[in-house]
N, C-alpha and C positions, 0 to 999 in steps of 0.2 A: 035312630035312636042309638045311646051309648053304650058299649059292650059294659061290662063288670070285669074288668081286668084284677089280678091278684099276682102281680109281679113283685111289688114291694113288700108283701104279705104286711102290710099296716094300713089298715082302714082309709084314714084321710090321705096319703100317697097314693094308694090304688084309685079311690076316688078322683083326683087330681088327672091321673095318667088315663082314666077311661073317659073322662069329657075334654080333655085339652091334647087335641092333635100336637102342638107345639110339646107339650109334657113327655106326651109318647114318644116322638122322636127326640127330644134331651135326652130321657132316660136310656133309648137304645144306643145313642152316641157314648154315655156314659159307663154301658157295659162293657166293660173291658177291664182286666186287671184286678178287678175287684168283684166280691161277691154282688150278685144279681140283684140282692134285694137292695144292697147298698146302691148300687147304681140306678135304681127304680125310684128307690128313695130322694135320690136328687134334686128331680126337678122342684118337688114338694118343698125341700130343703130352701133351695133357691128362691120359691115364691115368696116362702114365708120371710127370708133374710130382706127382700126387696120391700116389704110390708104388704104383699098381695095374697089374693087367693088363687091367681092364675099366673101362668108365666106370660109376657108381651115381647114378641120378637124386635120391635121397634125399640122399647126401653134397652133390653140387652145389647142390642146391635149398635146403639148411641153410646152405652154406658163406659164410663174411662176404664181403661183395659187393669189400671192398677186397682180400683175400687173394686170391681169385679173378682180379679184376682184374691184380692182380701177378703172377700165374700166368701168364695170357694174355699179358702185356707182356715176360715174362723171355726174353732173346735165345736162341734165334731165336724172334720172336712168332708166336703160334699164328695171328694173322691181320694183316692192314694196320691194321686199326682194334680194337686188342685190347680198351680198354675197352669199346665198345660193342657187339662180341661176347661178350664176358664176359657180360654184361647179358642179352643176347639168351638165350645159351646156359643159365644161370642161371632165367630166364623160363620157358624151353622146359620144364625140368627140375621148376620147381614147378608148372607145369600138369600136367604127367605125373603127379607125384606127387598133386596134388589131384583130378584126374579119372581116373587109370588106375591107382593104386596104386603108381608109379612103374615101372609096365611098359611100355615103349614098344611091344612088339609088341601090347599089347591093343588099342592104336588101330586096327589092321587085322585082328587075329585072329578075329573074329568078326563083321565088316562083310559085310551079304548081298550089297549091289549095290557096283558101280563107284561108282555116285551117292554113296552113304551113307559109303563110305572117303574119295571127294572132300571130302567135307563134313567128316570128321572131321579130316582133314591139313590143310583150311583154316582149322579152328579154334586149331591151333597156334601160339604167339605165334611170328613172323619167317617165316610161311608164308603168302605169297599164293596167286592161282591157280595161276599159272605156276609157283612152286617145288612147290607141292602136285600139280601135273598130272605134272609131271618126276619127283617120286618117287613116284607112283603107277605111273607106267610103269615105274619101276627094280623096285618090289614086284613088279610083273606079270611083267616079262621076266627079271629074274634071281632072285627071291626066290619064284617059282610062287605068289604071293600073288594068284589069279585070280577075285575075286567076279563073279559076273555084270555083262556091260557096264561092264569095267573098262577095255578098250581105248577105249570112247567118252567116258567120263569122263576119259581120260589126253590125250582131243585127239590132236594131231598126234604126241604124244609117245609114244602109245599104238601106234602104225602098226609093223606088221611089216616088218621090214626097213629101217627108218630111221637115219639117223644124225644125229639132233637134238641128242641131251642126253646127260647120264651115264648114262642110262637104258641106252643102245647100247652103250657101253665094255665091252668084254670084254678088252682086251688093246691094245699100242702101234698096232696096224694101224686098229682101230677109233677109237682117239681121234683120229688124224690124220684119219679121216674126219669125225668129229665137229667137229674144228678147222676142217675146210676150209669145212664147212657153216657155221659160226658166222659165220666170215668172208665167206661168200658172202653172208649175212643182213645183215653189217654195211655191206657195199659196195652192197647194194640200198637199205639205207636211207640210206646216205649220198645215193645218187643221186637218191632220192625228193626230198629233202630243198633238192636245187639245181636 
């Protein structure tokens, strides 16, 4: 059963994220240096510009890099940094084709433990430890992908009832709680510097 994600805060984009493991991975990859809603609308924008209702890892992996960059840069741009993010999305898709036969859900489908799943996510191009832990928490909390030890592997993002990341967003109210938490963390970091 697919979750009903509310990350893009746009029905068509959220529907794609909910049913497409690749769209969810790409949205997570794009979620940096832009508002979350912009990042998670990106997969829908890319799919529409490619003329499809879904993303295909093989198609994106094989696309001419300059054409993909132009598609990302078309107004409105998919990301604040369309050229670099087009490259990263293509690298992610190439990795998925090479290691998982183009099937994004294979990254987590048979992971026996949270630690194994975290390692697999860490191996994805563009996914560092924090992004991997957040996506693992999203898988556990909203996709019911819960191998043994998934909460521990997700670190603080796996905590039940927390409002730290996209993993905890189920609608506008929880989005505001996550934003408030992030602002609090920024203020604490700024205070530490002074």
